[in-house]
PDB file of N, CA, C and O in Angstrom:
ATOM      1  N   MET A   1      34.756  84.406 115.597  1.00  0.00           N
ATOM      2  CA  MET A   1      35.970  84.328 116.396  1.00  0.00           C
ATOM      3  C   MET A   1      36.178  85.692 117.056  1.00  0.00           C
ATOM      4  O   MET A   1      36.084  86.730 116.401  1.00  0.00           O
ATOM      5  N   THR A   2      36.460  85.674 118.352  1.00  0.00           N
ATOM      6  CA  THR A   2      36.663  86.928 119.069  1.00  0.00           C
ATOM      7  C   THR A   2      38.084  87.433 118.868  1.00  0.00           C
ATOM      8  O   THR A   2      38.949  86.707 118.378  1.00  0.00           O
ATOM      9  N   ARG A   3      38.313  88.674 119.249  1.00  0.00           N
ATOM     10  CA  ARG A   3      39.645  89.265 119.138  1.00  0.00           C
ATOM     11  C   ARG A   3      40.662  88.469 119.965  1.00  0.00           C
ATOM     12  O   ARG A   3      41.773  88.220 119.497  1.00  0.00           O
ATOM     13  N   GLY A   4      40.293  88.068 121.190  1.00  0.00           N
ATOM     14  CA  GLY A   4      41.177  87.285 122.054  1.00  0.00           C
ATOM     15  C   GLY A   4      41.527  85.936 121.446  1.00  0.00           C
ATOM     16  O   GLY A   4      42.666  85.477 121.538  1.00  0.00           O
ATOM     17  N   GLU A   5      40.528  85.303 120.817  1.00  0.00           N
ATOM     18  CA  GLU A   5      40.791  84.012 120.171  1.00  0.00           C
ATOM     19  C   GLU A   5      41.747  84.191 118.995  1.00  0.00           C
ATOM     20  O   GLU A   5      42.594  83.333 118.744  1.00  0.00           O
ATOM     21  N   THR A   6      41.613  85.307 118.272  1.00  0.00           N
ATOM     22  CA  THR A   6      42.516  85.594 117.161  1.00  0.00           C
ATOM     23  C   THR A   6      43.936  85.766 117.674  1.00  0.00           C
ATOM     24  O   THR A   6      44.879  85.252 117.074  1.00  0.00           O
ATOM     25  N   ALA A   7      44.096  86.488 118.783  1.00  0.00           N
ATOM     26  CA  ALA A   7      45.424  86.689 119.361  1.00  0.00           C
ATOM     27  C   ALA A   7      46.019  85.361 119.805  1.00  0.00           C
ATOM     28  O   ALA A   7      47.208  85.114 119.603  1.00  0.00           O
ATOM     29  N   LYS A   8      45.206  84.511 120.405  1.00  0.00           N
ATOM     30  CA  LYS A   8      45.680  83.192 120.828  1.00  0.00           C
ATOM     31  C   LYS A   8      46.151  82.379 119.639  1.00  0.00           C
ATOM     32  O   LYS A   8      47.210  81.753 119.673  1.00  0.00           O
ATOM     33  N   ARG A   9      45.349  82.399 118.590  1.00  0.00           N
ATOM     34  CA  ARG A   9      45.679  81.613 117.397  1.00  0.00           C
ATOM     35  C   ARG A   9      46.970  82.109 116.758  1.00  0.00           C
ATOM     36  O   ARG A   9      47.816  81.304 116.370  1.00  0.00           O
ATOM     37  N   ARG A  10      47.133  83.440 116.642  1.00  0.00           N
ATOM     38  CA  ARG A  10      48.342  84.003 116.031  1.00  0.00           C
ATOM     39  C   ARG A  10      49.577  83.705 116.847  1.00  0.00           C
ATOM     40  O   ARG A  10      50.625  83.373 116.293  1.00  0.00           O
ATOM     41  N   SER A  11      49.467  83.819 118.173  1.00  0.00           N
ATOM     42  CA  SER A  11      50.642  83.629 119.016  1.00  0.00           C
ATOM     43  C   SER A  11      50.961  82.156 119.213  1.00  0.00           C
ATOM     44  O   SER A  11      52.077  81.804 119.596  1.00  0.00           O
ATOM     45  N   GLY A  12      49.990  81.303 118.953  1.00  0.00           N
ATOM     46  CA  GLY A  12      50.225  79.873 119.131  1.00  0.00           C
ATOM     47  C   GLY A  12      50.205  79.458 120.589  1.00  0.00           C
ATOM     48  O   GLY A  12      50.566  78.327 120.914  1.00  0.00           O
ATOM     49  N   SER A  13      49.789  80.354 121.473  1.00  0.00           N
ATOM     50  CA  SER A  13      49.740  80.021 122.886  1.00  0.00           C
ATOM     51  C   SER A  13      48.313  80.049 123.359  1.00  0.00           C
ATOM     52  O   SER A  13      47.404  80.446 122.631  1.00  0.00           O
ATOM     53  N   GLY A  14      48.129  79.622 124.589  1.00  0.00           N
ATOM     54  CA  GLY A  14      46.804  79.597 125.163  1.00  0.00           C
ATOM     55  C   GLY A  14      46.435  80.905 125.841  1.00  0.00           C
ATOM     56  O   GLY A  14      45.347  81.010 126.407  1.00  0.00           O
ATOM     57  N   THR A  15      47.300  81.893 125.803  1.00  0.00           N
ATOM     58  CA  THR A  15      46.989  83.164 126.439  1.00  0.00           C
ATOM     59  C   THR A  15      47.014  84.268 125.413  1.00  0.00           C
ATOM     60  O   THR A  15      47.764  84.218 124.437  1.00  0.00           O
ATOM     61  N   ALA A  16      46.196  85.254 125.642  1.00  0.00           N
ATOM     62  CA  ALA A  16      46.135  86.385 124.721  1.00  0.00           C
ATOM     63  C   ALA A  16      47.354  87.277 124.905  1.00  0.00           C
ATOM     64  O   ALA A  16      47.975  87.297 125.968  1.00  0.00           O
ATOM     65  N   ALA A  17      47.683  88.008 123.856  1.00  0.00           N
ATOM     66  CA  ALA A  17      48.817  88.934 123.932  1.00  0.00           C
ATOM     67  C   ALA A  17      48.555  89.966 125.011  1.00  0.00           C
ATOM     68  O   ALA A  17      47.440  90.475 125.129  1.00  0.00           O
ATOM     69  N   GLY A  18      49.586  90.282 125.811  1.00  0.00           N
ATOM     70  CA  GLY A  18      49.450  91.268 126.861  1.00  0.00           C
ATOM     71  C   GLY A  18      48.964  90.679 128.170  1.00  0.00           C
ATOM     72  O   GLY A  18      48.806  91.402 129.155  1.00  0.00           O
ATOM     73  N   ALA A  19      48.725  89.368 128.195  1.00  0.00           N
ATOM     74  CA  ALA A  19      48.265  88.728 129.427  1.00  0.00           C
ATOM     75  C   ALA A  19      49.398  88.685 130.439  1.00  0.00           C
ATOM     76  O   ALA A  19      50.569  88.835 130.089  1.00  0.00           O
ATOM     77  N   LYS A  20      49.033  88.478 131.702  1.00  0.00           N
ATOM     78  CA  LYS A  20      50.049  88.400 132.744  1.00  0.00           C
ATOM     79  C   LYS A  20      50.588  86.981 132.832  1.00  0.00           C
ATOM     80  O   LYS A  20      49.851  86.010 132.656  1.00  0.00           O
ATOM     81  N   ASP A  21      51.898  86.874 133.109  1.00  0.00           N
ATOM     82  CA  ASP A  21      52.501  85.558 133.282  1.00  0.00           C
ATOM     83  C   ASP A  21      52.333  85.114 134.727  1.00  0.00           C
ATOM     84  O   ASP A  21      51.662  85.788 135.508  1.00  0.00           O
ATOM     85  N   ALA A  22      52.934  83.992 135.090  1.00  0.00           N
ATOM     86  CA  ALA A  22      52.785  83.419 136.425  1.00  0.00           C
ATOM     87  C   ALA A  22      53.260  84.357 137.522  1.00  0.00           C
ATOM     88  O   ALA A  22      52.740  84.305 138.637  1.00  0.00           O
ATOM     89  N   SER A  23      54.235  85.216 137.234  1.00  0.00           N
ATOM     90  CA  SER A  23      54.746  86.126 138.254  1.00  0.00           C
ATOM     91  C   SER A  23      53.876  87.373 138.407  1.00  0.00           C
ATOM     92  O   SER A  23      54.108  88.192 139.297  1.00  0.00           O
ATOM     93  N   GLY A  24      52.885  87.512 137.547  1.00  0.00           N
ATOM     94  CA  GLY A  24      52.009  88.676 137.616  1.00  0.00           C
ATOM     95  C   GLY A  24      52.472  89.817 136.747  1.00  0.00           C
ATOM     96  O   GLY A  24      51.807  90.851 136.672  1.00  0.00           O
ATOM     97  N   SER A  25      53.616  89.645 136.080  1.00  0.00           N
ATOM     98  CA  SER A  25      54.133  90.703 135.197  1.00  0.00           C
ATOM     99  C   SER A  25      53.407  90.640 133.864  1.00  0.00           C
ATOM    100  O   SER A  25      53.098  89.561 133.359  1.00  0.00           O
ATOM    101  N   ARG A  26      53.143  91.794 133.310  1.00  0.00           N
ATOM    102  CA  ARG A  26      52.480  91.842 132.015  1.00  0.00           C
ATOM    103  C   ARG A  26      53.459  91.478 130.923  1.00  0.00           C
ATOM    104  O   ARG A  26      54.557  92.030 130.855  1.00  0.00           O
ATOM    105  N   ARG A  27      53.073  90.565 130.085  1.00  0.00           N
ATOM    106  CA  ARG A  27      53.918  90.179 128.964  1.00  0.00           C
ATOM    107  C   ARG A  27      53.588  91.055 127.769  1.00  0.00           C
ATOM    108  O   ARG A  27      52.434  91.422 127.550  1.00  0.00           O
ATOM    109  N   VAL A  28      54.609  91.383 127.006  1.00  0.00           N
ATOM    110  CA  VAL A  28      54.424  92.183 125.804  1.00  0.00           C
ATOM    111  C   VAL A  28      55.077  91.439 124.667  1.00  0.00           C
ATOM    112  O   VAL A  28      56.238  91.039 124.758  1.00  0.00           O
ATOM    113  N   SER A  29      54.331  91.252 123.596  1.00  0.00           N
ATOM    114  CA  SER A  29      54.885  90.510 122.471  1.00  0.00           C
ATOM    115  C   SER A  29      55.924  91.342 121.739  1.00  0.00           C
ATOM    116  O   SER A  29      55.909  92.571 121.807  1.00  0.00           O
ATOM    117  N   ALA A  30      56.820  90.672 121.046  1.00  0.00           N
ATOM    118  CA  ALA A  30      57.885  91.352 120.307  1.00  0.00           C
ATOM    119  C   ALA A  30      57.273  92.331 119.316  1.00  0.00           C
ATOM    120  O   ALA A  30      56.286  92.023 118.648  1.00  0.00           O
ATOM    121  N   GLY A  31      57.868  93.504 119.232  1.00  0.00           N
ATOM    122  CA  GLY A  31      57.393  94.503 118.290  1.00  0.00           C
ATOM    123  C   GLY A  31      56.308  95.404 118.864  1.00  0.00           C
ATOM    124  O   GLY A  31      56.027  96.461 118.299  1.00  0.00           O
ATOM    125  N   ARG A  32      55.702  95.011 119.958  1.00  0.00           N
ATOM    126  CA  ARG A  32      54.647  95.825 120.547  1.00  0.00           C
ATOM    127  C   ARG A  32      55.193  96.802 121.565  1.00  0.00           C
ATOM    128  O   ARG A  32      54.592  97.851 121.796  1.00  0.00           O
ATOM    129  N   ASN A  33      56.313  96.482 122.175  1.00  0.00           N
ATOM    130  CA  ASN A  33      56.877  97.360 123.192  1.00  0.00           C
ATOM    131  C   ASN A  33      57.812  98.344 122.505  1.00  0.00           C
ATOM    132  O   ASN A  33      59.016  98.104 122.408  1.00  0.00           O
ATOM    133  N   LYS A  34      57.258  99.439 122.034  1.00  0.00           N
ATOM    134  CA  LYS A  34      58.035 100.395 121.257  1.00  0.00           C
ATOM    135  C   LYS A  34      59.154 101.024 122.069  1.00  0.00           C
ATOM    136  O   LYS A  34      60.216 101.331 121.527  1.00  0.00           O
ATOM    137  N   ARG A  35      58.928 101.218 123.361  1.00  0.00           N
ATOM    138  CA  ARG A  35      59.961 101.841 124.183  1.00  0.00           C
ATOM    139  C   ARG A  35      61.188 100.948 124.286  1.00  0.00           C
ATOM    140  O   ARG A  35      62.316 101.435 124.214  1.00  0.00           O
ATOM    141  N   ALA A  36      60.979  99.644 124.455  1.00  0.00           N
ATOM    142  CA  ALA A  36      62.102  98.724 124.600  1.00  0.00           C
ATOM    143  C   ALA A  36      62.860  98.555 123.291  1.00  0.00           C
ATOM    144  O   ALA A  36      64.081  98.400 123.296  1.00  0.00           O
ATOM    145  N   THR A  37      62.152  98.583 122.178  1.00  0.00           N
ATOM    146  CA  THR A  37      62.789  98.349 120.898  1.00  0.00           C
ATOM    147  C   THR A  37      63.251  99.620 120.218  1.00  0.00           C
ATOM    148  O   THR A  37      64.026  99.574 119.262  1.00  0.00           O
ATOM    149  N   GLY A  38      62.775 100.761 120.709  1.00  0.00           N
ATOM    150  CA  GLY A  38      63.138 102.024 120.078  1.00  0.00           C
ATOM    151  C   GLY A  38      62.246 102.364 118.904  1.00  0.00           C
ATOM    152  O   GLY A  38      62.348 103.461 118.355  1.00  0.00           O
ATOM    153  N   GLY A  39      61.364 101.440 118.500  1.00  0.00           N
ATOM    154  CA  GLY A  39      60.473 101.690 117.389  1.00  0.00           C
ATOM    155  C   GLY A  39      59.466 102.774 117.733  1.00  0.00           C
ATOM    156  O   GLY A  39      58.777 102.675 118.748  1.00  0.00           O
ATOM    157  N   GLY A  40      59.373 103.784 116.922  1.00  0.00           N
ATOM    158  CA  GLY A  40      58.417 104.838 117.140  1.00  0.00           C
ATOM    159  C   GLY A  40      58.809 105.824 118.236  1.00  0.00           C
ATOM    160  O   GLY A  40      58.090 106.793 118.477  1.00  0.00           O
ATOM    161  N   LYS A  41      59.915 105.597 118.888  1.00  0.00           N
ATOM    162  CA  LYS A  41      60.348 106.484 119.967  1.00  0.00           C
ATOM    163  C   LYS A  41      61.152 107.631 119.374  1.00  0.00           C
ATOM    164  O   LYS A  41      62.054 107.427 118.561  1.00  0.00           O
ATOM    165  N   GLU A  42      60.808 108.824 119.794  1.00  0.00           N
ATOM    166  CA  GLU A  42      61.562 109.984 119.330  1.00  0.00           C
ATOM    167  C   GLU A  42      62.844 110.097 120.150  1.00  0.00           C
ATOM    168  O   GLU A  42      62.807 110.035 121.378  1.00  0.00           O
ATOM    169  N   ARG A  43      63.951 110.258 119.484  1.00  0.00           N
ATOM    170  CA  ARG A  43      65.245 110.335 120.170  1.00  0.00           C
ATOM    171  C   ARG A  43      65.493 111.740 120.691  1.00  0.00           C
ATOM    172  O   ARG A  43      65.048 112.730 120.109  1.00  0.00           O
ATOM    173  N   THR A  44      66.221 111.803 121.813  1.00  0.00           N
ATOM    174  CA  THR A  44      66.647 113.106 122.320  1.00  0.00           C
ATOM    175  C   THR A  44      67.781 113.592 121.424  1.00  0.00           C
ATOM    176  O   THR A  44      68.238 112.861 120.546  1.00  0.00           O
ATOM    177  N   GLY A  45      68.229 114.809 121.642  1.00  0.00           N
ATOM    178  CA  GLY A  45      69.314 115.363 120.826  1.00  0.00           C
ATOM    179  C   GLY A  45      70.568 114.512 120.884  1.00  0.00           C
ATOM    180  O   GLY A  45      71.176 114.229 119.852  1.00  0.00           O
ATOM    181  N   ARG A  46      70.963 114.100 122.090  1.00  0.00           N
ATOM    182  CA  ARG A  46      72.177 113.280 122.228  1.00  0.00           C
ATOM    183  C   ARG A  46      72.003 111.914 121.590  1.00  0.00           C
ATOM    184  O   ARG A  46      72.909 111.413 120.925  1.00  0.00           O
ATOM    185  N   GLU A  47      70.828 111.307 121.795  1.00  0.00           N
ATOM    186  CA  GLU A  47      70.575 109.994 121.198  1.00  0.00           C
ATOM    187  C   GLU A  47      70.608 110.080 119.681  1.00  0.00           C
ATOM    188  O   GLU A  47      71.150 109.199 119.013  1.00  0.00           O
ATOM    189  N   ALA A  48      70.028 111.141 119.140  1.00  0.00           N
ATOM    190  CA  ALA A  48      70.011 111.326 117.693  1.00  0.00           C
ATOM    191  C   ALA A  48      71.424 111.530 117.159  1.00  0.00           C
ATOM    192  O   ALA A  48      71.777 110.997 116.108  1.00  0.00           O
ATOM    193  N   GLN A  49      72.229 112.301 117.883  1.00  0.00           N
ATOM    194  CA  GLN A  49      73.622 112.512 117.459  1.00  0.00           C
ATOM    195  C   GLN A  49      74.401 111.205 117.493  1.00  0.00           C
ATOM    196  O   GLN A  49      75.143 110.887 116.564  1.00  0.00           O
ATOM    197  N   TRP A  50      74.224 110.447 118.579  1.00  0.00           N
ATOM    198  CA  TRP A  50      74.933 109.163 118.698  1.00  0.00           C
ATOM    199  C   TRP A  50      74.511 108.226 117.569  1.00  0.00           C
ATOM    200  O   TRP A  50      75.358 107.585 116.948  1.00  0.00           O
ATOM    201  N   HIS A  51      73.222 108.142 117.302  1.00  0.00           N
ATOM    202  CA  HIS A  51      72.713 107.278 116.239  1.00  0.00           C
ATOM    203  C   HIS A  51      73.312 107.664 114.898  1.00  0.00           C
ATOM    204  O   HIS A  51      73.712 106.802 114.116  1.00  0.00           O
ATOM    205  N   GLU A  52      73.371 108.952 114.638  1.00  0.00           N
ATOM    206  CA  GLU A  52      73.936 109.440 113.375  1.00  0.00           C
ATOM    207  C   GLU A  52      75.420 109.118 113.268  1.00  0.00           C
ATOM    208  O   GLU A  52      75.888 108.699 112.209  1.00  0.00           O
ATOM    209  N   LEU A  53      76.169 109.309 114.357  1.00  0.00           N
ATOM    210  CA  LEU A  53      77.599 108.974 114.359  1.00  0.00           C
ATOM    211  C   LEU A  53      77.823 107.488 114.079  1.00  0.00           C
ATOM    212  O   LEU A  53      78.658 107.118 113.254  1.00  0.00           O
ATOM    213  N   VAL A  54      77.064 106.646 114.779  1.00  0.00           N
ATOM    214  CA  VAL A  54      77.233 105.198 114.607  1.00  0.00           C
ATOM    215  C   VAL A  54      76.820 104.786 113.197  1.00  0.00           C
ATOM    216  O   VAL A  54      77.507 103.992 112.555  1.00  0.00           O
ATOM    217  N   ALA A  55      75.711 105.318 112.719  1.00  0.00           N
ATOM    218  CA  ALA A  55      75.246 104.973 111.368  1.00  0.00           C
ATOM    219  C   ALA A  55      76.292 105.345 110.319  1.00  0.00           C
ATOM    220  O   ALA A  55      76.560 104.569 109.402  1.00  0.00           O
ATOM    221  N   THR A  56      76.875 106.524 110.455  1.00  0.00           N
ATOM    222  CA  THR A  56      77.902 106.958 109.505  1.00  0.00           C
ATOM    223  C   THR A  56      79.139 106.075 109.583  1.00  0.00           C
ATOM    224  O   THR A  56      79.677 105.657 108.558  1.00  0.00           O
ATOM    225  N   ALA A  57      79.591 105.790 110.814  1.00  0.00           N
ATOM    226  CA  ALA A  57      80.778 104.939 110.987  1.00  0.00           C
ATOM    227  C   ALA A  57      80.522 103.530 110.447  1.00  0.00           C
ATOM    228  O   ALA A  57      81.403 102.937 109.824  1.00  0.00           O
ATOM    229  N   ALA A  58      79.331 102.997 110.679  1.00  0.00           N
ATOM    230  CA  ALA A  58      78.995 101.653 110.180  1.00  0.00           C
ATOM    231  C   ALA A  58      78.973 101.648 108.653  1.00  0.00           C
ATOM    232  O   ALA A  58      79.469 100.712 108.025  1.00  0.00           O
ATOM    233  N   TYR A  59      78.405 102.682 108.064  1.00  0.00           N
ATOM    234  CA  TYR A  59      78.370 102.785 106.601  1.00  0.00           C
ATOM    235  C   TYR A  59      79.792 102.840 106.034  1.00  0.00           C
ATOM    236  O   TYR A  59      80.107 102.157 105.060  1.00  0.00           O
ATOM    237  N   LEU A  60      80.635 103.653 106.649  1.00  0.00           N
ATOM    238  CA  LEU A  60      82.012 103.785 106.164  1.00  0.00           C
ATOM    239  C   LEU A  60      82.779 102.465 106.268  1.00  0.00           C
ATOM    240  O   LEU A  60      83.614 102.159 105.417  1.00  0.00           O
ATOM    241  N   ARG A  61      82.493 101.688 107.313  1.00  0.00           N
ATOM    242  CA  ARG A  61      83.121 100.362 107.445  1.00  0.00           C
ATOM    243  C   ARG A  61      82.709  99.460 106.279  1.00  0.00           C
ATOM    244  O   ARG A  61      83.545  98.790 105.671  1.00  0.00           O
ATOM    245  N   ALA A  62      81.413  99.456 105.981  1.00  0.00           N
ATOM    246  CA  ALA A  62      80.903  98.623 104.887  1.00  0.00           C
ATOM    247  C   ALA A  62      81.458  99.107 103.544  1.00  0.00           C
ATOM    248  O   ALA A  62      81.833  98.303 102.691  1.00  0.00           O
ATOM    249  N   GLU A  63      81.503 100.407 103.372  1.00  0.00           N
ATOM    250  CA  GLU A  63      82.022 100.990 102.133  1.00  0.00           C
ATOM    251  C   GLU A  63      83.495 100.629 101.940  1.00  0.00           C
ATOM    252  O   GLU A  63      83.924 100.339 100.824  1.00  0.00           O
ATOM    253  N   ALA A  64      84.264 100.648 103.026  1.00  0.00           N
ATOM    254  CA  ALA A  64      85.701 100.354 102.944  1.00  0.00           C
ATOM    255  C   ALA A  64      85.969  98.933 102.460  1.00  0.00           C
ATOM    256  O   ALA A  64      86.998  98.674 101.835  1.00  0.00           O
ATOM    257  N   ARG A  65      85.057  98.018 102.741  1.00  0.00           N
ATOM    258  CA  ARG A  65      85.246  96.638 102.277  1.00  0.00           C
ATOM    259  C   ARG A  65      84.456  96.367 100.993  1.00  0.00           C
ATOM    260  O   ARG A  65      84.315  95.217 100.576  1.00  0.00           O
ATOM    261  N   GLY A  66      83.946  97.427 100.376  1.00  0.00           N
ATOM    262  CA  GLY A  66      83.220  97.293  99.117  1.00  0.00           C
ATOM    263  C   GLY A  66      81.843  96.679  99.276  1.00  0.00           C
ATOM    264  O   GLY A  66      81.300  96.120  98.323  1.00  0.00           O
ATOM    265  N   PHE A  67      81.274  96.774 100.461  1.00  0.00           N
ATOM    266  CA  PHE A  67      79.951  96.229 100.770  1.00  0.00           C
ATOM    267  C   PHE A  67      79.870  94.717 100.528  1.00  0.00           C
ATOM    268  O   PHE A  67      78.788  94.171 100.313  1.00  0.00           O
ATOM    269  N   VAL A  68      81.019  94.056 100.565  1.00  0.00           N
ATOM    270  CA  VAL A  68      81.069  92.610 100.360  1.00  0.00           C
ATOM    271  C   VAL A  68      81.403  91.951 101.693  1.00  0.00           C
ATOM    272  O   VAL A  68      82.319  92.383 102.392  1.00  0.00           O
ATOM    273  N   GLY A  69      80.664  90.910 102.041  1.00  0.00           N
ATOM    274  CA  GLY A  69      80.890  90.209 103.300  1.00  0.00           C
ATOM    275  C   GLY A  69      80.396  91.029 104.468  1.00  0.00           C
ATOM    276  O   GLY A  69      79.877  92.131 104.293  1.00  0.00           O
ATOM    277  N   GLY A  70      80.559  90.485 105.664  1.00  0.00           N
ATOM    278  CA  GLY A  70      80.110  91.191 106.859  1.00  0.00           C
ATOM    279  C   GLY A  70      78.602  91.303 106.896  1.00  0.00           C
ATOM    280  O   GLY A  70      77.894  90.723 106.072  1.00  0.00           O
ATOM    281  N   SER A  71      78.135  92.048 107.851  1.00  0.00           N
ATOM    282  CA  SER A  71      76.697  92.275 107.961  1.00  0.00           C
ATOM    283  C   SER A  71      76.471  93.665 108.543  1.00  0.00           C
ATOM    284  O   SER A  71      77.356  94.213 109.201  1.00  0.00           O
ATOM    285  N   PRO A  72      75.300  94.237 108.308  1.00  0.00           N
ATOM    286  CA  PRO A  72      75.000  95.550 108.873  1.00  0.00           C
ATOM    287  C   PRO A  72      75.097  95.560 110.406  1.00  0.00           C
ATOM    288  O   PRO A  72      75.546  96.535 111.009  1.00  0.00           O
ATOM    289  N   GLU A  73      74.668  94.459 111.013  1.00  0.00           N
ATOM    290  CA  GLU A  73      74.726  94.377 112.482  1.00  0.00           C
ATOM    291  C   GLU A  73      76.167  94.386 112.971  1.00  0.00           C
ATOM    292  O   GLU A  73      76.503  95.098 113.918  1.00  0.00           O
ATOM    293  N   ASP A  74      77.019  93.593 112.322  1.00  0.00           N
ATOM    294  CA  ASP A  74      78.432  93.562 112.711  1.00  0.00           C
ATOM    295  C   ASP A  74      79.076  94.936 112.536  1.00  0.00           C
ATOM    296  O   ASP A  74      79.851  95.383 113.381  1.00  0.00           O
ATOM    297  N   ASP A  75      78.743  95.598 111.425  1.00  0.00           N
ATOM    298  CA  ASP A  75      79.273  96.941 111.180  1.00  0.00           C
ATOM    299  C   ASP A  75      78.806  97.901 112.271  1.00  0.00           C
ATOM    300  O   ASP A  75      79.585  98.720 112.760  1.00  0.00           O
ATOM    301  N   TRP A  76      77.540  97.797 112.646  1.00  0.00           N
ATOM    302  CA  TRP A  76      76.980  98.690 113.664  1.00  0.00           C
ATOM    303  C   TRP A  76      77.682  98.481 115.005  1.00  0.00           C
ATOM    304  O   TRP A  76      78.120  99.440 115.641  1.00  0.00           O
ATOM    305  N   PHE A  77      77.787  97.214 115.431  1.00  0.00           N
ATOM    306  CA  PHE A  77      78.405  96.928 116.727  1.00  0.00           C
ATOM    307  C   PHE A  77      79.879  97.319 116.748  1.00  0.00           C
ATOM    308  O   PHE A  77      80.370  97.838 117.751  1.00  0.00           O
ATOM    309  N   ALA A  78      80.575  97.077 115.661  1.00  0.00           N
ATOM    310  CA  ALA A  78      81.988  97.458 115.585  1.00  0.00           C
ATOM    311  C   ALA A  78      82.130  98.983 115.611  1.00  0.00           C
ATOM    312  O   ALA A  78      83.034  99.516 116.254  1.00  0.00           O
ATOM    313  N   ALA A  79      81.245  99.668 114.918  1.00  0.00           N
ATOM    314  CA  ALA A  79      81.285 101.131 114.898  1.00  0.00           C
ATOM    315  C   ALA A  79      81.015 101.692 116.297  1.00  0.00           C
ATOM    316  O   ALA A  79      81.682 102.632 116.729  1.00  0.00           O
ATOM    317  N   GLU A  80      80.043 101.119 117.000  1.00  0.00           N
ATOM    318  CA  GLU A  80      79.766 101.569 118.368  1.00  0.00           C
ATOM    319  C   GLU A  80      80.986 101.372 119.268  1.00  0.00           C
ATOM    320  O   GLU A  80      81.364 102.266 120.025  1.00  0.00           O
ATOM    321  N   ALA A  81      81.592 100.198 119.174  1.00  0.00           N
ATOM    322  CA  ALA A  81      82.760  99.901 120.012  1.00  0.00           C
ATOM    323  C   ALA A  81      83.906 100.854 119.696  1.00  0.00           C
ATOM    324  O   ALA A  81      84.571 101.360 120.600  1.00  0.00           O
ATOM    325  N   GLU A  82      84.127 101.092 118.420  1.00  0.00           N
ATOM    326  CA  GLU A  82      85.207 101.989 117.997  1.00  0.00           C
ATOM    327  C   GLU A  82      84.961 103.416 118.509  1.00  0.00           C
ATOM    328  O   GLU A  82      85.880 104.063 119.011  1.00  0.00           O
ATOM    329  N   LEU A  83      83.743 103.893 118.382  1.00  0.00           N
ATOM    330  CA  LEU A  83      83.419 105.239 118.844  1.00  0.00           C
ATOM    331  C   LEU A  83      83.535 105.352 120.366  1.00  0.00           C
ATOM    332  O   LEU A  83      84.047 106.347 120.879  1.00  0.00           O
ATOM    333  N   ARG A  84      83.061 104.336 121.082  1.00  0.00           N
ATOM    334  CA  ARG A  84      83.185 104.365 122.545  1.00  0.00           C
ATOM    335  C   ARG A  84      84.647 104.399 122.970  1.00  0.00           C
ATOM    336  O   ARG A  84      85.017 105.131 123.888  1.00  0.00           O
ATOM    337  N   GLU A  85      85.476 103.605 122.300  1.00  0.00           N
ATOM    338  CA  GLU A  85      86.906 103.585 122.629  1.00  0.00           C
ATOM    339  C   GLU A  85      87.538 104.940 122.330  1.00  0.00           C
ATOM    340  O   GLU A  85      88.352 105.432 123.111  1.00  0.00           O
ATOM    341  N   THR A  86      87.174 105.534 121.224  1.00  0.00           N
ATOM    342  CA  THR A  86      87.697 106.855 120.878  1.00  0.00           C
ATOM    343  C   THR A  86      87.291 107.887 121.928  1.00  0.00           C
ATOM    344  O   THR A  86      88.105 108.715 122.337  1.00  0.00           O
ATOM    345  N   LEU A  87      86.041 107.834 122.359  1.00  0.00           N
ATOM    346  CA  LEU A  87      85.572 108.778 123.381  1.00  0.00           C
ATOM    347  C   LEU A  87      86.277 108.541 124.718  1.00  0.00           C
ATOM    348  O   LEU A  87      86.605 109.494 125.426  1.00  0.00           O
ATOM    349  N   ARG A  88      86.508 107.284 125.058  1.00  0.00           N
ATOM    350  CA  ARG A  88      87.227 106.971 126.305  1.00  0.00           C
ATOM    351  C   ARG A  88      88.643 107.528 126.275  1.00  0.00           C
ATOM    352  O   ARG A  88      89.108 108.127 127.245  1.00  0.00           O
ATOM    353  N   SER A  89      89.321 107.324 125.155  1.00  0.00           N
ATOM    354  CA  SER A  89      90.699 107.806 125.056  1.00  0.00           C
ATOM    355  C   SER A  89      90.746 109.328 125.052  1.00  0.00           C
ATOM    356  O   SER A  89      91.703 109.912 125.560  1.00  0.00           O
ATOM    357  N   ASP A  90      89.738 109.977 124.493  1.00  0.00           N
ATOM    358  CA  ASP A  90      89.657 111.441 124.520  1.00  0.00           C
ATOM    359  C   ASP A  90      89.431 111.948 125.943  1.00  0.00           C
ATOM    360  O   ASP A  90      89.955 112.996 126.319  1.00  0.00           O
ATOM    361  N   ASP A  91      88.660 111.213 126.731  1.00  0.00           N
ATOM    362  CA  ASP A  91      88.393 111.604 128.117  1.00  0.00           C
ATOM    363  C   ASP A  91      89.643 111.500 128.976  1.00  0.00           C
ATOM    364  O   ASP A  91      89.781 112.243 129.948  1.00  0.00           O
ATOM    365  N   LYS A  92      90.549 110.606 128.644  1.00  0.00           N
ATOM    366  CA  LYS A  92      91.768 110.394 129.439  1.00  0.00           C
ATOM    367  C   LYS A  92      92.804 111.478 129.217  1.00  0.00           C
ATOM    368  O   LYS A  92      93.737 111.619 130.007  1.00  0.00           O
ATOM    369  N   ARG A  93      92.648 112.237 128.158  1.00  0.00           N
ATOM    370  CA  ARG A  93      93.645 113.279 127.830  1.00  0.00           C
ATOM    371  C   ARG A  93      93.506 114.469 128.697  1.00  0.00           C
ATOM    372  O   ARG A  93      94.262 115.430 128.553  1.00  0.00           O
TER     373      ARG A  93
END
């Protein structure tokens, strides 16, 4: 079995991973596009600071409810929204 046949079999499609679609655009399978997913990408100073702020705020949200119920994703999104709102209100002053 060739490498291309293995990719076809794993993906369950008739095209190999990374093949072009009908529009001519290159398709990238999930998890392979590190830039789009942030996987393996080194963050800039501001991105790293923002990530740390959101991670801390999300953790504190989960801790406040005793880590019962909710989800890490919900905590993350709520923390981002809360921080953005705080920054917006600080900018208006």
